[in-house]
C-alpha positions in Angstrom: -68.0 -190.2 -6.2 -69.9 -192.6 -6.3 -72.5 -193.8 -3.8 -74.2 -196.5 -2.1 -77.2 -195.8 -0.5 -77.4 -197.6 3.4 -81.0 -198.3 4.0 -81.8 -197.7 7.9 -84.5 -199.9 8.4 -86.5 -200.8 11.8 -83.8 -203.7 12.2 -81.1 -201.5 12.5 -82.0 -198.4 13.7 -84.7 -197.0 16.1 -86.1 -193.6 16.3 -84.7 -191.4 18.8 -87.1 -188.9 20.3 -89.6 -188.2 18.0 -87.2 -187.2 14.4 -83.7 -188.0 15.1 -82.8 -192.2 13.5 -80.7 -194.5 15.1 -77.7 -196.1 13.3 -76.4 -199.5 14.5 -72.8 -200.0 14.5 -72.7 -202.5 11.3 -75.1 -200.1 8.7 -72.1 -197.0 10.5 -69.5 -199.4 9.5 -70.9 -199.7 5.7 -71.2 -196.0 5.9 -67.1 -195.7 6.1 -66.7 -197.8 2.9 -69.8 -196.9 0.4 -67.6 -194.0 -1.2 -70.2 -190.7 0.3 -69.3 -188.1 2.7 -69.5 -189.2 5.9 -69.2 -186.7 9.7 -68.7 -188.9 12.8 -69.1 -186.5 15.7 -68.9 -187.2 19.4 -70.8 -185.4 22.2 -69.1 -185.6 25.1 -67.0 -182.9 26.7 -63.4 -183.5 25.1 -61.3 -184.7 27.9 -64.1 -187.6 28.5 -63.5 -188.0 24.5 -59.6 -188.4 24.7 -59.6 -189.9 27.9 -62.7 -193.0 26.7 -62.7 -194.9 23.5 -63.9 -193.1 20.6 -64.3 -194.2 16.5 -61.5 -193.6 14.6 -62.8 -190.8 12.4 -65.2 -189.5 14.9 -64.9 -186.0 15.6 -65.0 -184.1 18.4 -68.0 -181.9 19.1 -69.0 -181.4 22.4 -73.1 -180.8 23.8 -71.8 -178.1 25.3 -70.3 -175.8 22.8 -71.9 -176.9 19.9 -73.3 -174.1 18.2 -69.8 -171.9 18.4 -67.7 -175.8 16.8 -70.2 -176.9 14.0 -69.9 -174.5 11.5 -66.7 -174.4 10.7 -66.5 -178.1 11.6 -69.4 -178.8 9.4 -69.8 -176.1 6.9 -72.4 -178.2 4.5 -76.0 -179.0 6.4 -77.1 -182.1 4.1 -73.4 -184.0 5.2 -74.9 -187.7 6.0 -73.6 -186.9 9.6 -73.7 -189.2 12.5 -74.1 -187.9 16.7 -72.1 -190.3 19.1 -71.2 -190.8 22.7 -70.1 -193.3 25.1 -73.1 -195.3 26.1 -75.8 -193.7 23.6 -77.9 -191.3 26.5 -75.9 -187.3 25.2 -75.8 -187.7 21.3 -79.7 -187.6 21.0 -79.5 -184.3 22.6 -76.6 -182.8 19.9 -78.4 -184.4 17.3 -82.0 -183.0 18.0 -79.8 -179.5 18.2 -78.0 -180.2 15.3 -81.5 -180.8 12.6 -82.6 -177.3 15.2 -80.1 -176.0 13.3 -80.7 -177.0 9.9 -78.5 -180.3 9.6 -81.0 -182.3 7.6 -79.5 -185.8 7.3 -78.8 -186.2 10.7 -78.4 -190.3 13.1 -77.7 -191.5 16.0 -75.1 -194.5 16.4 -78.0 -196.8 19.1 -75.7 -197.6 22.3 -73.1 -195.2 21.5 -68.8 -196.2 21.4 -70.7 -199.2 24.3 -72.6 -200.7 20.9 -69.7 -200.2 18.8 -67.4 -202.5 21.5 -69.5 -204.9 22.0 -69.9 -205.3 18.0 -66.6 -206.3 17.4 -65.6 -202.3 16.1 -62.1 -201.2 17.5 -62.2 -197.9 19.4 -59.0 -195.3 19.7 -58.1 -193.2 23.1 -56.4 -189.8 23.0 -56.5 -187.0 20.9 -56.4 -186.0 17.0 -55.3 -189.8 16.7 -55.9 -190.3 12.4 -53.1 -187.8 12.3 -50.9 -189.6 15.0 -51.1 -192.3 13.9 -49.9 -191.4 10.0 -47.5 -189.9 11.4 -46.2 -192.7 13.2 -46.5 -195.0 9.5 -44.7 -192.3 7.9 -41.9 -192.8 10.4 -42.4 -197.1 8.9 -43.1 -196.4 5.3 -40.7 -193.8 4.5 -37.7 -194.9 6.9 -37.0 -191.2 9.1 -33.9 -191.5 10.6 -33.7 -191.2 13.9 -31.6 -189.7 16.7 -32.0 -189.6 20.5 -32.2 -187.5 23.5 -29.1 -188.8 24.6 -27.2 -188.6 21.4 -28.5 -185.2 20.5 -27.1 -184.3 24.4 -23.6 -185.4 23.1 -23.2 -184.1 20.1 -24.2 -180.5 21.5 -22.0 -180.6 24.5 -18.7 -181.6 22.0 -19.8 -178.4 19.8 -20.7 -180.4 16.4 -22.2 -178.8 13.9 -25.8 -179.5 14.1 -28.6 -177.1 14.4 -32.0 -178.2 16.4 -35.7 -176.9 14.7 -38.8 -177.0 16.3 -41.5 -177.6 14.6 -44.6 -176.4 17.0 -46.7 -173.2 17.3 -44.5 -170.1 18.6 -46.1 -170.0 21.7 -45.6 -174.2 22.3 -42.1 -173.6 21.9 -41.5 -170.3 23.6 -43.2 -172.4 26.7 -40.3 -174.9 26.4 -37.9 -176.0 23.7 -34.8 -178.4 23.5 -32.0 -175.6 24.6 -30.8 -173.8 21.9 -33.4 -174.6 19.4 -34.8 -172.4 16.9 -38.6 -171.5 16.2 -39.8 -173.1 12.6 -43.7 -174.0 12.8 -44.9 -176.9 10.4 -44.7 -176.1 7.1 -42.7 -173.2 7.1 -39.5 -175.8 7.4 -38.8 -176.3 4.1 -39.3 -172.3 3.2 -36.6 -171.6 6.6 -34.1 -174.0 6.1 -31.1 -172.9 3.1 -31.1 -169.9 5.3 -30.5 -171.4 8.3 -28.1 -174.1 7.8 -26.0 -172.7 5.1 -24.1 -175.5 5.0 -24.5 -179.0 3.6 -22.0 -180.6 6.0 -24.5 -180.1 9.0 -26.5 -181.8 11.2 -30.2 -181.0 11.4 -32.5 -182.3 13.7 -36.4 -181.5 13.4 -38.1 -181.7 17.3 -41.3 -181.5 18.6 -43.2 -182.2 21.8 -43.3 -185.2 21.2 -42.7 -187.5 18.3 -45.3 -186.5 15.6 -44.4 -183.0 14.1 -40.7 -184.1 14.3 -41.1 -187.5 11.8 -43.2 -184.8 9.7 -40.7 -181.8 9.5 -37.7 -184.6 9.3 -39.4 -186.2 6.5 -40.8 -182.7 4.7 -37.4 -182.0 4.4 -35.6 -185.0 2.9 -38.4 -185.5 0.2 -37.9 -182.1 -0.4 -34.2 -183.2 -1.2 -32.0 -181.1 1.2 -28.9 -182.2 0.8 -27.6 -181.9 5.1 -27.7 -185.0 7.1 -31.7 -184.7 9.0 -33.7 -186.5 11.3 -36.5 -186.2 13.5 -35.4 -186.1 17.6 -36.8 -188.8 19.3 -39.6 -188.2 21.3 -39.0 -184.9 21.2 -38.8 -182.5 24.9 -41.2 -185.0 26.1 -37.7 -187.3 25.7 -35.7 -184.8 26.5 -36.9 -184.2 30.0 -37.6 -187.7 30.6 -33.8 -188.2 29.6 -33.0 -186.0 32.6 -32.2 -182.5 30.7 -33.5 -179.5 31.4 -35.6 -177.5 28.5 -35.3 -173.6 27.3 -38.2 -172.1 28.7 -38.8 -168.4 27.2 -36.5 -168.7 24.0 -37.5 -166.1 20.9 -35.4 -167.3 18.1 -37.4 -167.7 15.2 -37.1 -168.3 11.5 -36.8 -164.9 9.2 -38.1 -164.5 6.3 -36.8 -166.8 3.7 -33.4 -164.5 1.2 -34.2 -164.6 -2.1 -31.6 -167.8 -2.7 -33.9 -170.6 -0.2 -37.2 -168.9 -1.4 -36.9 -170.5 -5.5 -35.0 -173.5 -4.1 -38.4 -174.1 -1.6 -40.4 -172.9 -4.6 -39.2 -175.6 -7.0 -38.6 -178.7 -4.2 -42.4 -178.3 -2.4 -44.0 -178.2 -6.1 -41.7 -181.3 -6.9 -43.4 -182.9 -3.7 -46.9 -181.5 -4.7 -46.7 -183.2 -8.1 -45.2 -186.9 -6.7 -48.4 -186.7 -4.8 -50.4 -185.7 -7.0 -51.9 -182.9 -5.5 -53.4 -180.3 -8.0 -53.6 -176.8 -8.5 -56.7 -174.4 -8.8 -58.0 -171.2 -9.5 -60.7 -168.9 -8.5 -63.2 -169.8 -10.9 -62.6 -173.6 -10.0 -62.8 -172.9 -6.4 -66.7 -170.7 -7.1 -67.8 -173.4 -8.8 -66.8 -175.6 -6.1 -68.1 -173.4 -3.6 -71.3 -173.7 -5.3 -71.7 -177.3 -5.8 -73.9 -178.6 -3.1 -73.3 -182.0 -2.9 -69.8 -181.4 -1.3 -68.8 -180.0 0.8 -65.9 -177.7 1.1 -63.3 -176.9 3.8 -61.2 -173.4 2.7 -58.3 -172.9 4.8 -55.6 -170.2 4.7 -52.4 -171.7 6.1 -50.1 -169.2 7.1 -49.2 -168.1 10.5 -52.1 -165.9 12.1 -50.5 -162.8 11.7 -49.6 -162.9 8.1 -53.8 -164.2 8.1 -54.8 -160.9 9.9 -52.8 -158.7 7.9 -55.1 -159.9 4.9 -56.7 -163.2 3.8 -59.0 -164.4 0.8 -62.7 -164.5 2.0 -64.4 -167.0 3.6 -61.1 -169.1 4.4 -60.1 -169.7 7.9 -56.6 -169.6 9.4 -55.4 -172.7 10.1 -50.9 -173.1 9.8 -50.1 -175.8 7.8 -48.6 -178.0 10.5 -51.0 -177.7 13.1 -53.9 -178.8 10.2 -51.3 -182.0 10.1 -51.4 -182.3 13.4 -54.8 -182.5 14.3 -56.8 -182.1 11.4 -59.8 -183.7 12.7 -59.8 -180.7 14.7 -61.1 -179.2 11.6 -62.5 -180.8 9.1 -65.4 -183.4 10.7 -66.3 -184.4 7.1 -64.8 -187.5 5.7 -64.5 -187.4 1.7 -64.8 -183.9 1.8 -62.7 -181.7 -0.4 -60.2 -178.8 1.0 -58.7 -175.8 -1.0 -55.6 -174.8 0.8 -54.1 -170.7 0.5 -50.9 -169.7 0.7 -48.8 -166.3 -0.4 -47.3 -166.2 -4.1 -45.2 -168.9 -3.7 -47.5 -171.7 -2.8 -44.7 -173.2 -0.5 -46.3 -174.4 2.4 -49.7 -175.0 0.8 -48.1 -177.7 -1.6 -46.1 -179.2 1.3 -48.8 -179.5 3.6 -51.4 -180.6 0.8 -49.4 -183.6 0.2 -49.6 -184.5 3.9 -53.2 -184.3 3.6 -53.4 -185.9 0.4 -51.4 -189.3 1.8 -53.9 -189.1 5.0 -56.3 -189.9 2.2 -57.7 -186.4 1.8 -59.3 -184.9 -1.7 -57.3 -181.5 -1.0 -56.1 -178.5 -3.7 -53.9 -175.7 -3.7 -55.1 -172.2 -4.9 -53.1 -169.8 -7.1 -55.4 -166.9 -7.4 -54.9 -163.4 -6.0 -58.2 -162.6 -3.8 -60.8 -161.4 -6.3 -60.2 -157.2 -6.9 -57.8 -157.4 -4.5 -60.2 -157.5 -2.1 -59.3 -158.9 0.9 -60.4 -159.9 5.1 -58.2 -157.5 7.9 -57.8 -159.8 11.4 -58.9 -162.7 12.8 -62.2 -163.8 11.6 -65.3 -163.8 14.2 -66.7 -167.3 15.1 -70.0 -167.9 13.3 -72.3 -168.5 16.2 -75.2 -171.4 14.6 -78.7 -170.4 16.4 -78.0 -167.3 18.4 -79.9 -165.2 16.2 -83.2 -167.3 16.6 -83.3 -167.2 20.8 -85.9 -166.4 22.7 -84.1 -164.0 24.9 -86.8 -161.8 27.0 -85.6 -158.0 27.3 -84.1 -158.9 30.9 -82.8 -161.7 30.5 -79.0 -160.3 30.0 -77.6 -158.0 32.4 -74.1 -155.9 31.5 -70.8 -156.1 33.0 -71.1 -153.3 35.1 -74.9 -154.1 37.1 -73.2 -156.9 37.6 -70.5 -156.2 39.5 -72.4 -153.6 41.7 -74.9 -156.7 42.4 -72.0 -158.9 43.4 -71.0 -156.2 45.9 -74.6 -156.3 47.4 -74.3 -160.3 47.6 -77.5 -162.6 47.0 -76.1 -163.9 42.9 -74.4 -166.8 41.9 -72.4 -166.7 39.0 -71.8 -169.8 37.1 -68.5 -169.8 34.5 -69.4 -171.8 31.6 -66.3 -171.7 30.2 -63.2 -174.1 29.3 -62.1 -174.9 32.4 -58.1 -174.3 31.2 -59.5 -170.9 30.7 -61.3 -170.6 34.5 -57.9 -171.6 36.3 -56.5 -168.5 34.4 -58.8 -166.1 35.9 -62.9 -166.0 36.4 -65.2 -163.2 37.9 -65.5 -163.2 41.6 -67.0 -166.2 43.0 -68.0 -167.7 40.3 -68.3 -171.5 40.1 -67.5 -173.5 37.4 -70.2 -175.8 35.7 -69.9 -177.6 31.5 -73.3 -176.1 29.9 -74.1 -180.0 28.9 -74.9 -181.3 32.6 -75.6 -177.5 34.4 -79.2 -179.0 35.1 -77.8 -181.4 36.3 -75.2 -178.7 38.5 -77.7 -176.9 39.9 -77.7 -178.1 43.5 -74.2 -178.3 44.3 -74.4 -174.7 43.7 -75.1 -171.8 46.9 -78.9 -170.4 47.2 -78.8 -166.9 46.0 -81.9 -164.6 44.7 -80.2 -164.8 40.7 -78.5 -167.2 38.7 -76.0 -164.9 36.3 -74.2 -167.4 34.0 -71.0 -166.3 32.0 -68.7 -167.6 28.8 -65.6 -166.2 27.2 -67.9 -163.7 25.3 -71.1 -164.8 26.4 -72.5 -166.7 23.9 -72.7 -170.1 25.4 -73.8 -168.9 28.3 -77.0 -167.2 26.5 -77.7 -170.5 25.2 -78.1 -172.4 29.0 -79.6 -169.0 29.9 -82.1 -169.9 27.9 -82.4 -173.6 28.2 -82.7 -173.3 31.9 -85.2 -170.5 31.5 -87.7 -173.7 29.4 -87.4 -175.9 32.6 -88.7 -172.7 34.5 -85.4 -171.5 36.6 -85.0 -167.8 36.4 -81.4 -167.2 35.1 -79.6 -164.7 33.0 -76.0 -163.9 31.3 -73.6 -161.2 31.2 -73.7 -159.6 28.3 -70.2 -160.2 26.6 -69.5 -162.9 29.3 -66.1 -162.8 31.0 -64.8 -161.1 28.3 -67.0 -157.7 28.3 -65.6 -158.1 31.9 -61.8 -157.3 31.6 -62.7 -155.1 28.9 -64.7 -153.5 30.9 -61.6 -152.9 33.3 -62.9 -155.6 36.6 -61.2 -157.8 38.5 -61.0 -160.9 37.6 -60.2 -164.4 40.7 -58.0 -167.6 41.0 -59.5 -169.3 43.6 -61.1 -172.6 42.4 -65.0 -173.6 42.6 -66.1 -176.5 40.9 -69.6 -177.8 40.4 -68.8 -180.2 38.1 -66.1 -182.2 36.8 -63.6 -181.1 34.5 -63.2 -183.2 31.7 -63.7 -180.7 29.3 -60.5 -180.7 27.8 -57.5 -182.6 27.5 -54.7 -181.5 29.2 -51.2 -182.0 27.6 -48.9 -184.0 29.8 -46.0 -181.7 31.3 -49.3 -180.5 33.2 -50.8 -183.2 34.4 -50.4 -184.3 37.9 -47.1 -186.5 37.2 -46.2 -185.3 34.3 -43.3 -187.8 34.0 -45.6 -190.6 34.5 -47.7 -189.0 32.1 -45.2 -187.9 29.4 -44.5 -191.8 29.1 -48.1 -193.1 29.3 -48.3 -190.5 26.3 -45.2 -191.5 24.5 -46.3 -195.7 24.6 -49.6 -194.8 23.4 -48.1 -192.7 20.6 -45.8 -195.5 19.3 -48.4 -198.2 19.8 -50.7 -196.9 17.5 -49.3 -198.0 14.0 -49.9 -201.6 15.7 -54.1 -200.8 16.2 -54.3 -199.4 13.0 -52.3 -201.1 11.0 -55.1 -203.8 11.4 -58.6 -201.8 11.1 -59.6 -201.6 7.4 -61.1 -198.1 8.7 -57.9 -195.9 8.2 -57.0 -194.3 5.3 -54.0 -194.2 4.2 -52.7 -193.5 1.1 -50.2 -196.6 1.3 -52.2 -199.1 2.2 -49.5 -201.3 2.2 -47.5 -199.8 4.9 -49.9 -199.8 7.4 -50.5 -203.7 6.9 -47.2 -204.2 7.9 -46.7 -202.7 11.3 -43.6 -203.8 12.6 -40.7 -203.2 15.1 -39.1 -200.5 13.4 -37.9 -197.5 15.2 -34.6 -199.1 15.6 -34.3 -199.4 11.9 -33.8 -196.4 11.2 -31.7 -194.6 14.3 -29.0 -192.3 13.4 -26.7 -192.2 15.9 
């Protein structure tokens, strides 16, 4: 990899605080094209990030949860790192925190995205824009055929030979799906299809909630050489709902492990796809050498299903099922130019297919073809590494146990604040707790009832401990619930459902079906998703391997209709 240096001078940067330099939009744009690694993170809450304009390749790293997310999202401490926000007021705090946690090359986009727009550069709304735009370009470039919901419904009622494969995660499938569909999450689809569809005459329909995973699932089967006619369901369950049709809820149909014959076919098909897209296979020695390379970022990702991962996984690998990784790459990998190594079971089917998509998205990706060293495996979920927790300055009386807090609540005189996600808060919180976000907690204090003590909680207690320390540094007496809300529920203590908000709930992005007007939200979402092809098609920053297709977006949706 070659790198062309960009010098930050007095004309292109200002100093933020005492140590964090600023970088202007033009200089940041040059960094995007100089061939070196670059991570851009946005310090706003996730809902604010998705609802407002953000940079194409900015990953969401909310200041409120920074210490919990940063280690996985940004594993190399010396990576070039630019922190952005909306107006330049929040990013300096996040940048200073990252620097304190050991990140050594941190700067701030001076003026935030407002300055980026003023310089004439594009911004995007919505979640996981690079992945969503990629799928639209795949449909255009590869000519992925599709079927509309009315035609599919008519075929189902007529009893035609067809199968609907839902490519989302199993929990999403269970929430709602096309009636009769079978759950085949993402990268599982090629491995499972020959058992689910034994006849070459069966119409195969790939579906998801909207468009992305339907397109990727259908095109994966086509690329693998399945002899059947394969189509994506245009607009997925959203389109089904908007068409006045009832979704199925609580379905449990899911693909079984592949038979020997189906596995033989999928292994050969996946190997051919990976070769076509130049995906290398590497051994344990190569992985070890890359792991020791301090000049490159390395992401080690196990793309099997979570239950497989928890039964035993290679040390150092995080769990992200292949379909989810393609769907939301920016949630897991922030550094442009990073190396990605995918682990799978011995067949490598899912890893090779996932890697082929990532390669087309412009990532440097390889598949690991090696067993765990000496058979050593880690069991269970991988605990998140919370940066800075061990160095936190906490007096001996700064934590309170769940049972002691329960007694205090009964006596009165305590104000509780929940700093977890608002979506978690809605599902249940400590009795009487108020919702607030950590990044704005100081401003929220005036909205809270006066009490003798302030106790903070969060899901595992980590964010609450950071926030309590920050308040104590400002002269506010604050305690944190030891072990957080999980410790509270583990102790058998009750939760409350009454909402009390001391801050806005802009910390999460809600899918359309959970928004106040679901149908209007679905229509707006689908229009946004389809229009992405026109936005990225003229954006020189977009890293799509088949660049010629990206530069010629067209009204292509009618061309591939497979009624």
